[in-house]
VEXVOGU-318063 format. One record per residue (C-alpha): residue number from 1; y negated, x, z negated; residue in one letter. Coordinates in steps of 0.02 Angstrom, whole numbers. Example, Ala and Ser with C-alpha at 12.3 -4.5 7.8 and 13.67 -1.06 7.14 Angstrom:
! residues 2
(r 1; (225; 615; -390); "A");
(r 2; (53; 684; -357); "S");
! end
This chain:
! residues 291
(r 1; (-6305; 1172; -6241); "M");
(r 2; (-6318; 1270; -6421); "T");
(r 3; (-6234; 1136; -6534); "S");
(r 4; (-6054; 1208; -6512); "A");
(r 5; (-6120; 1382; -6521); "Y");
(r 6; (-6218; 1350; -6691); "T");
(r 7; (-6054; 1242; -6762); "T");
(r 8; (-5937; 1395; -6735); "L");
(r 9; (-6055; 1533; -6785); "T");
(r 10; (-6085; 1426; -6949); "T");
(r 11; (-5890; 1428; -6986); "F");
(r 12; (-5869; 1608; -6947); "F");
(r 13; (-6015; 1660; -7086); "H");
(r 14; (-5914; 1540; -7214); "A");
(r 15; (-5758; 1640; -7168); "H");
(r 16; (-5811; 1812; -7180); "R");
(r 17; (-5694; 1855; -7313); "T");
(r 18; (-5551; 1741; -7282); "T");
(r 19; (-5451; 1741; -7126); "A");
(r 20; (-5458; 1561; -7011); "A");
(r 21; (-5325; 1496; -6922); "Q");
(r 22; (-5418; 1450; -6744); "I");
(r 23; (-5339; 1335; -6600); "S");
(r 24; (-5411; 1284; -6436); "I");
(r 25; (-5384; 1095; -6403); "L");
(r 26; (-5354; 1001; -6251); "P");
(r 27; (-5488; 955; -6156); "S");
(r 28; (-5516; 754; -6203); "P");
(r 29; (-5547; 808; -6375); "S");
(r 30; (-5728; 757; -6400); "P");
(r 31; (-5792; 880; -6535); "S");
(r 32; (-5743; 1038; -6635); "I");
(r 33; (-5630; 998; -6784); "L");
(r 34; (-5640; 1102; -6948); "I");
(r 35; (-5528; 1070; -7095); "S");
(r 36; (-5556; 1247; -7184); "T");
(r 37; (-5473; 1354; -7150); "P");
(r 38; (-5431; 1282; -6997); "H");
(r 39; (-5541; 1270; -6833); "L");
(r 40; (-5493; 1167; -6672); "G");
(r 41; (-5597; 1196; -6535); "I");
(r 42; (-5599; 1097; -6362); "P");
(r 43; (-5605; 1194; -6212); "K");
(r 44; (-5751; 1126; -6151); "Q");
(r 45; (-5858; 1174; -6312); "C");
(r 46; (-5798; 1348; -6308); "L");
(r 47; (-5855; 1363; -6123); "I");
(r 48; (-6025; 1297; -6181); "S");
(r 49; (-6041; 1412; -6322); "A");
(r 50; (-5975; 1568; -6230); "F");
(r 51; (-6134; 1510; -6107); "T");
(r 52; (-6248; 1517; -6250); "H");
(r 53; (-6185; 1667; -6326); "A");
(r 54; (-6206; 1765; -6166); "R");
(r 55; (-6378; 1717; -6148); "T");
(r 56; (-6403; 1765; -6341); "V");
(r 57; (-6341; 1928; -6320); "F");
(r 58; (-6417; 1984; -6146); "S");
(r 59; (-6584; 1944; -6231); "S");
(r 60; (-6555; 1996; -6404); "A");
(r 61; (-6647; 2138; -6499); "D");
(r 62; (-6564; 2250; -6626); "D");
(r 63; (-6558; 2109; -6754); "D");
(r 64; (-6376; 2126; -6819); "P");
(r 65; (-6356; 1946; -6879); "T");
(r 66; (-6386; 1885; -6686); "T");
(r 67; (-6282; 2014; -6623); "L");
(r 68; (-6131; 1983; -6730); "L");
(r 69; (-6149; 1808; -6697); "D");
(r 70; (-6150; 1836; -6511); "A");
(r 71; (-6014; 1948; -6498); "T");
(r 72; (-5893; 1837; -6610); "T");
(r 73; (-5915; 1689; -6490); "I");
(r 74; (-5901; 1821; -6338); "L");
(r 75; (-5726; 1891; -6410); "I");
(r 76; (-5674; 1719; -6448); "L");
(r 77; (-5684; 1658; -6271); "A");
(r 78; (-5634; 1820; -6190); "A");
(r 79; (-5528; 1944; -6299); "S");
(r 80; (-5543; 2085; -6176); "E");
(r 81; (-5733; 2092; -6192); "H");
(r 82; (-5758; 2275; -6210); "L");
(r 83; (-5961; 2276; -6221); "T");
(r 84; (-5959; 2143; -6367); "A");
(r 85; (-5823; 2261; -6458); "I");
(r 86; (-5913; 2428; -6415); "N");
(r 87; (-6078; 2329; -6507); "T");
(r 88; (-5982; 2280; -6668); "R");
(r 89; (-5939; 2466; -6674); "K");
(r 90; (-6120; 2530; -6646); "R");
(r 91; (-6152; 2415; -6796); "L");
(r 92; (-6016; 2458; -6894); "L");
(r 93; (-6057; 2633; -6876); "L");
(r 94; (-6233; 2623; -6930); "S");
(r 95; (-6189; 2508; -7092); "S");
(r 96; (-6249; 2354; -7024); "Q");
(r 97; (-6085; 2269; -7045); "H");
(r 98; (-5953; 2277; -7162); "S");
(r 99; (-5781; 2348; -7099); "P");
(r 100; (-5675; 2224; -7232); "S");
(r 101; (-5786; 2087; -7143); "E");
(r 102; (-5729; 2153; -6972); "E");
(r 103; (-5538; 2158; -7019); "L");
(r 104; (-5546; 1981; -7085); "V");
(r 105; (-5617; 1906; -6919); "L");
(r 106; (-5492; 2013; -6809); "L");
(r 107; (-5340; 1952; -6940); "E");
(r 108; (-5410; 1768; -6874); "S");
(r 109; (-5394; 1829; -6690); "F");
(r 110; (-5243; 1912; -6694); "L");
(r 111; (-5146; 1794; -6807); "T");
(r 112; (-5202; 1624; -6723); "S");
(r 113; (-5115; 1524; -6590); "P");
(r 114; (-5244; 1575; -6452); "L");
(r 115; (-5194; 1594; -6266); "P");
(r 116; (-5231; 1797; -6263); "R");
(r 117; (-5291; 1863; -6419); "H");
(r 118; (-5105; 1906; -6519); "N");
(r 119; (-5071; 2013; -6362); "K");
(r 120; (-5243; 2095; -6331); "S");
(r 121; (-5216; 2294; -6319); "P");
(r 122; (-5403; 2291; -6356); "L");
(r 123; (-5413; 2202; -6513); "L");
(r 124; (-5264; 2291; -6579); "W");
(r 125; (-5353; 2455; -6526); "A");
(r 126; (-5511; 2400; -6623); "H");
(r 127; (-5412; 2353; -6783); "W");
(r 128; (-5323; 2524; -6780); "K");
(r 129; (-5506; 2621; -6765); "W");
(r 130; (-5578; 2502; -6904); "V");
(r 131; (-5438; 2557; -7022); "V");
(r 132; (-5445; 2739; -6977); "A");
(r 133; (-5630; 2767; -6967); "T");
(r 134; (-5663; 2688; -7128); "F");
(r 135; (-5513; 2746; -7215); "A");
(r 136; (-5480; 2537; -7251); "L");
(r 137; (-5318; 2554; -7374); "G");
(r 138; (-5218; 2393; -7326); "P");
(r 139; (-5034; 2443; -7367); "G");
(r 140; (-4896; 2450; -7256); "L");
(r 141; (-4822; 2285; -7310); "Y");
(r 142; (-4998; 2215; -7283); "Q");
(r 143; (-5002; 2274; -7116); "E");
(r 144; (-4847; 2218; -7065); "L");
(r 145; (-4867; 2059; -7123); "E");
(r 146; (-5016; 2035; -7016); "V");
(r 147; (-4913; 2107; -6861); "V");
(r 148; (-4768; 1966; -6907); "Q");
(r 149; (-4897; 1825; -6909); "R");
(r 150; (-4955; 1887; -6745); "S");
(r 151; (-4787; 1901; -6666); "A");
(r 152; (-4743; 1725; -6745); "D");
(r 153; (-4869; 1632; -6636); "V");
(r 154; (-4826; 1755; -6489); "H");
(r 155; (-4646; 1814; -6462); "P");
(r 156; (-4616; 1959; -6380); "R");
(r 157; (-4776; 2051; -6434); "N");
(r 158; (-4764; 2217; -6379); "Y");
(r 159; (-4942; 2269; -6428); "Y");
(r 160; (-4909; 2213; -6610); "A");
(r 161; (-4734; 2288; -6638); "W");
(r 162; (-4812; 2463; -6540); "D");
(r 163; (-4963; 2446; -6684); "Y");
(r 164; (-4828; 2423; -6825); "A");
(r 165; (-4732; 2591; -6761); "R");
(r 166; (-4920; 2691; -6746); "R");
(r 167; (-4938; 2619; -6943); "V");
(r 168; (-4772; 2674; -7002); "V");
(r 169; (-4787; 2852; -6913); "I");
(r 170; (-4977; 2878; -6961); "A");
(r 171; (-4924; 2847; -7146); "R");
(r 172; (-4784; 2965; -7144); "G");
(r 173; (-4703; 2869; -7280); "E");
(r 174; (-4522; 2851; -7304); "V");
(r 175; (-4472; 2660; -7276); "V");
(r 176; (-4418; 2573; -7420); "G");
(r 177; (-4280; 2443; -7452); "E");
(r 178; (-4404; 2300; -7478); "E");
(r 179; (-4495; 2339; -7307); "T");
(r 180; (-4326; 2336; -7231); "V");
(r 181; (-4275; 2165; -7301); "E");
(r 182; (-4453; 2100; -7279); "M");
(r 183; (-4426; 2123; -7078); "H");
(r 184; (-4242; 2088; -7083); "L");
(r 185; (-4287; 1905; -7154); "R");
(r 186; (-4404; 1895; -6996); "F");
(r 187; (-4264; 1942; -6869); "C");
(r 188; (-4167; 1796; -6938); "W");
(r 189; (-4316; 1692; -6862); "R");
(r 190; (-4326; 1774; -6708); "H");
(r 191; (-4158; 1826; -6657); "A");
(r 192; (-4189; 1811; -6472); "A");
(r 193; (-4341; 1919; -6484); "D");
(r 194; (-4276; 2107; -6427); "V");
(r 195; (-4450; 2183; -6491); "G");
(r 196; (-4412; 2127; -6675); "V");
(r 197; (-4236; 2206; -6670); "W");
(r 198; (-4286; 2352; -6600); "M");
(r 199; (-4433; 2371; -6749); "F");
(r 200; (-4290; 2344; -6865); "L");
(r 201; (-4205; 2500; -6789); "G");
(r 202; (-4362; 2600; -6808); "F");
(r 203; (-4372; 2572; -6977); "L");
(r 204; (-4192; 2602; -7010); "L");
(r 205; (-4210; 2766; -6947); "E");
(r 206; (-4346; 2817; -7072); "R");
(r 207; (-4228; 2760; -7215); "V");
(r 208; (-4157; 2891; -7313); "R");
(r 209; (-4013; 2797; -7394); "D");
(r 210; (-3860; 2769; -7296); "C");
(r 211; (-3797; 2650; -7398); "V");
(r 212; (-3951; 2520; -7352); "V");
(r 213; (-3929; 2558; -7164); "V");
(r 214; (-3739; 2519; -7175); "E");
(r 215; (-3778; 2366; -7276); "R");
(r 216; (-3910; 2307; -7140); "V");
(r 217; (-3790; 2336; -6998); "L");
(r 218; (-3640; 2242; -7078); "E");
(r 219; (-3773; 2101; -7109); "E");
(r 220; (-3817; 2093; -6947); "V");
(r 221; (-3635; 2096; -6877); "M");
(r 222; (-3610; 1942; -6983); "R");
(r 223; (-3764; 1849; -6917); "F");
(r 224; (-3697; 1886; -6734); "C");
(r 225; (-3555; 1761; -6785); "D");
(r 226; (-3666; 1630; -6860); "V");
(r 227; (-3792; 1650; -6710); "A");
(r 228; (-3697; 1699; -6554); "P");
(r 229; (-3771; 1704; -6393); "G");
(r 230; (-3914; 1828; -6427); "H");
(r 231; (-3899; 1979; -6300); "E");
(r 232; (-4043; 2071; -6409); "S");
(r 233; (-3947; 2049; -6561); "L");
(r 234; (-3779; 2134; -6486); "W");
(r 235; (-3909; 2284; -6405); "C");
(r 236; (-3974; 2313; -6581); "F");
(r 237; (-3787; 2323; -6654); "V");
(r 238; (-3704; 2435; -6511); "R");
(r 239; (-3875; 2567; -6528); "T");
(r 240; (-3855; 2585; -6712); "F");
(r 241; (-3687; 2606; -6729); "I");
(r 242; (-3680; 2718; -6601); "G");
(r 243; (-3833; 2818; -6708); "K");
(r 244; (-3739; 2822; -6872); "L");
(r 245; (-3709; 2992; -6920); "M");
(r 246; (-3582; 2965; -7037); "E");
(r 247; (-3408; 2963; -6953); "P");
(r 248; (-3323; 2863; -7076); "E");
(r 249; (-3466; 2734; -7088); "A");
(r 250; (-3468; 2721; -6906); "R");
(r 251; (-3277; 2697; -6867); "G");
(r 252; (-3281; 2557; -7004); "R");
(r 253; (-3407; 2461; -6912); "L");
(r 254; (-3321; 2494; -6743); "V");
(r 255; (-3169; 2423; -6824); "G");
(r 256; (-3272; 2254; -6866); "M");
(r 257; (-3352; 2239; -6690); "L");
(r 258; (-3174; 2248; -6608); "E");
(r 259; (-3113; 2087; -6600); "G");
(r 260; (-3268; 2018; -6675); "W");
(r 261; (-3282; 1847; -6581); "I");
(r 262; (-3183; 1724; -6702); "G");
(r 263; (-3069; 1568; -6659); "E");
(r 264; (-3201; 1437; -6684); "E");
(r 265; (-3299; 1498; -6526); "V");
(r 266; (-3241; 1419; -6362); "V");
(r 267; (-3268; 1392; -6191); "G");
(r 268; (-3411; 1478; -6088); "E");
(r 269; (-3496; 1537; -6244); "E");
(r 270; (-3344; 1627; -6289); "R");
(r 271; (-3324; 1718; -6130); "E");
(r 272; (-3506; 1755; -6152); "K");
(r 273; (-3485; 1826; -6329); "E");
(r 274; (-3328; 1918; -6278); "K");
(r 275; (-3412; 2014; -6126); "R");
(r 276; (-3559; 2059; -6245); "L");
(r 277; (-3435; 2128; -6374); "E");
(r 278; (-3347; 2242; -6235); "E");
(r 279; (-3491; 2300; -6161); "R");
(r 280; (-3553; 2353; -6351); "A");
(r 281; (-3397; 2451; -6374); "L");
(r 282; (-3408; 2534; -6208); "R");
(r 283; (-3596; 2588; -6232); "W");
(r 284; (-3553; 2654; -6419); "V");
(r 285; (-3399; 2745; -6342); "E");
(r 286; (-3496; 2817; -6199); "R");
(r 287; (-3685; 2849; -6291); "F");
(r 288; (-3644; 2854; -6472); "G");
(r 289; (-3648; 3013; -6567); "I");
(r 290; (-3487; 3125; -6561); "K");
(r 291; (-3419; 3197; -6724); "E");
! end
């Protein structure tokens, strides 16, 4: 059946310059739903489109439009389709496809609530290759926004945060307060995600202003009191208090940490928080930077 294939390729043609939001609908859904920029695909329709795309791809000549259409559907159905990715690389290198349009398609895949695409190592590697090969210039702030949107729909997204680290390192930039503040706001929404906190620590290690680092750590410690029960948050606190080079600042923060649990926390929650506090203090004492 080619109707699903035609509908999907028509949709992606119309969204070559703007990212779409793609969802897989439950099987009883009768047809593909489109409300720009949103696309809802019943699983059976996706299977039909994939089957037709595979036939088109295997019998296609070198017509770039046909190959791009077929590989788009192949990757939509199978995020690790290496042959489809390599075909698109060949078209990009031969100037038969626009690198900026390729990034738009990848952004759609990486930031949509799809089952596997957000954590696909192949898609993140392809994004990195396109940016590096064609010297495209999305700024650090813009690239981190894509990573955060991907992590929003798929928490604990190792591949997204690994890519974010590589971006920061490759650019060799001193991380500014604006970037730290943007990510700190993201941390508040994902307090249980250890990868989110570890990336905040990665950013803080690249901030030259010690006052900013100390202020962020104080804010995070206050957040421990507002949102108790998150071991990932305590791991962040202990790690980066221990890494502080300035003895006075470290001593002040350790003092805040001691006896941190307020009287309003009671019962089992208080016992859990107390254990986390004690473990954090022991860790700082044992592994923290010595004067």
